[in-house]
NUKOL-445885 format. One record per residue: x, y, z of N, C-alpha, C in turn; residue in one letter. Coordinates in steps of 0.1 Angstrom, whole numbers, plus 2048, in hexadecimal, padded with zeros to 3 digits. Each point is the difference from the previous one (the first is absolute). Example, Ala and Ser with C-alpha at 12.3 -4.5 7.8 and 13.67 -1.06 7.14 Angstrom:
# residues 2
8847C784E7F780C80080980C800a
7FC80B7F980980B8007F880B808s
***
This chain:
# residues 83
E4ADDAB798037FB8158077F27FCm
8097FF80B8087F87FF7FD7F680Et
8067F88017F57F08088107F8803f
8007FA80C80C7F38027F67F5802t
80A7F47FE7F97F87FE7F47F7809s
80380580F7FC80180A7EE804802k
8048107F77F08048017FA7FC7F2e
8097FA7F97F97FA7F47F87F480Af
8077F98047F87F18027F480680Dw
80380B8077F77FF80A7F48027F6r
8008097F97F68047F47FA7F47FBr
80A7F77F97F97F67F37FE7F2807h
80580280B7FF7F38057F37FB804a
7F58048077F37FB8077FC7FD7EBp
8068027F47F98007F38077F17FBd
8027FD80780D7F27FF7FC7F880Df
7F38038078017FA80880C7FA80Cn
80A80880180C8008068057F27FFf
7FE7FE7F38097F37FC80D804800e
80080B7F581280180080580A80Al
80C7FA7FF80880B80A80080C7FBn
80A8098067FA80F7FA8137FC7F2e
80E7FA7FD8037FB7F77F97FE7F7k
7FB7F68037F17F77F67FD8057F8q
7FA80D80C7F380B7F48098097F5l
8088098058098037F98037FD7F2i
8097F38018007F37F57F48087FAe
7F67F58017F17FF7F780080F7FAk
7FF80E80B7FC80B7F880D8017F6a
80D7FF8028068027F48007F77F3f
7FA7F38058047F97F37F28057F6e
7EF80080B7F580A7F7803810800r
80E8057FA80380D8007F380A80Ae
7FF7FE8057F780880D80A808807f
80A7FA7FF80780E80C80E8017F7i
80C80C80080980580280A801808r
80A7FE7FF80D8068007FF81080Ad
80380180680081280380C804803a
80380F80180B8078048067FB811p
8087FF8028007FB80B8007F4805g
8097F980C8037F27FD7F17FA807k
7FB7F77FA7F67F38057F28097FFg
7FF80C7F97F98037FF7F88017EFn
7F37FF8007F57FB7F57FB80C7FDf
7F68007F17F08067FD7F77F67F9i
7F98067FF7F47FA7FD8008017EDy
8087F67F87FE8037F27F38057FFn
80480F7F37F08077FF7FC7F57F4p
8087FD7F77FC7F87F37FA7EF805d
7FA7FF80F8007F68047F18027F7y
7F77F37FE7F37FF7F77FD7F1806k
7F780380D7FA7F38087F47FB7F7p
7FA7F08057FE7F77F97F080A804v
7FB7FF7F77EF8048027F77F47FCt
7F38038027F57F38028008027EDa
7FF8087FB7FE8007F180E7F57F9e
80B80280380A7F88017FD7F27FEd
7F87FC8097FC7EE8057FE7FC7F3i
7FD7F67FC7F97FC7F67FC7ED808v
7EE8017FF7FE7F68008027F47FDv
8067F68028047F27F77F57FE7FBr
8017F77F07F97F87F77F77F680Ad
8057FE8077FD7F58077F27FE80Cn
8008128057F8803807802803809g
8097FD80580B7FF8107FA812802t
7FD80280D7FD8147FC80C806803d
7FD80B80080D80B80080D7FE810a
7F37FF80980580180F8097F2803s
7F97F17FA80A7FB7FF80C7FE7FBe
8018057F280C8067F8809808807m
7FD80A80980680A8068057F980Cv
7F97FA8098067F480C80B7F87F5q
7FD7FB7F58087F07FC8168077FEd
7FB8117FB80B8067FE80880280Fl
7F380680E80680180B8127F6802v
7F37F58048047F47FF80F7FE7F6d
7FD7FC7F780E8007FB80980A802e
7FF80C80380780580280A80280Ae
7F97FA80E80180380F8057EE801l
7FA7FA7F88077F28088037FA7F4y
8008007F38047FA7F47F97F47FFg
7F28018047F57F87F77FC8097F6e
7F97EF7F97F88037F97F27F97F9h
***
């Protein structure tokens, strides 16, 4: 199934609290190899080889920070460049 950047944005913008515009969301999806170009100008497909991060991939830090804080730190760093 192919889709346009607008269709992708409509479906996934809520996942990022509408903080990314259409172009930014497509760029992020390409960076993470979540999508690929598809035949036809401006069409995309989901990458069938994409492996999402699961809870099992998250390791609790030695200093006792729980996984939810670690995930939030990663999100903040990704979205805002904060550490």
